[in-house]
C-alpha positions in Angstrom: 79.1 141.1 20.0 82.2 142.3 18.5 83.2 144.3 21.7 83.0 140.9 23.5 85.5 139.8 20.8 88.2 142.9 20.7 88.5 142.2 24.3 89.2 138.9 24.1 91.7 139.5 21.1 93.1 142.4 23.0 93.8 141.1 26.2 97.3 140.8 27.8 98.7 143.4 25.1 97.4 146.6 23.8 97.7 146.0 20.2 95.5 142.7 19.2 99.1 140.8 18.4 99.9 137.6 19.4 103.4 137.5 20.9 104.5 134.2 21.6 105.7 133.8 25.3 109.6 133.9 25.9 110.3 130.1 27.9 108.0 126.8 26.8 105.4 126.4 29.9 105.8 123.5 32.1 103.2 121.5 29.9 104.5 121.9 27.2 108.5 120.5 28.6 106.7 117.3 30.5 105.1 116.7 26.9 108.3 116.6 25.1 110.4 114.4 27.9 107.1 111.8 27.7 107.1 112.1 24.0 107.9 108.6 22.3 110.8 108.0 20.2 114.6 107.6 19.8 117.1 110.6 20.3 119.9 111.7 17.9 122.1 109.8 19.9 120.0 106.5 20.4 120.3 106.6 16.7 123.7 107.4 15.9 124.9 104.4 17.8 122.7 102.3 16.6 123.9 103.0 13.0 127.0 102.9 14.3 126.8 99.4 15.3 124.7 98.3 12.8 127.8 99.6 10.2 130.3 98.0 12.5 128.3 94.3 12.3 127.9 94.8 8.4 131.2 95.2 7.7 132.4 92.6 9.7 130.1 90.0 8.1 131.4 91.4 5.0 135.0 90.5 5.3 133.6 87.0 6.4 132.5 86.7 3.4 135.2 88.0 1.3 137.2 85.8 3.2 135.0 82.7 2.6 134.8 83.6 -1.2 138.7 83.0 -1.2 139.5 80.3 1.0 136.9 78.4 -1.3 138.6 79.4 -4.6 141.8 78.9 -2.5 140.5 74.7 -1.8 139.0 74.2 -5.0 142.4 75.1 -7.3 144.2 72.9 -4.4 141.2 70.5 -4.9 141.7 70.1 -8.4 145.7 70.1 -8.7 145.7 67.0 -6.2 143.4 65.3 -8.1 145.2 66.1 -11.2 148.1 64.8 -9.5 146.9 61.3 -8.6 145.2 60.8 -12.1 148.5 61.9 -14.4 
């Protein structure tokens, strides 16, 4: 029994040490190719689009607040001018 286990451990090399293959096998390459998920380029593109849209939304909100304050001041000035 020990001889069979030892012969299986030594298959392909002389010292019984597992040596990794230099290149991935075809099955491993297919598994990587068929893996689900997003690539780094897709994630970076999505992050860039999201940051662009959020900056546009923030700029719109800031302009709305400024215009709201300006129009409020104009309305108050018109009311004071009418009743003064």
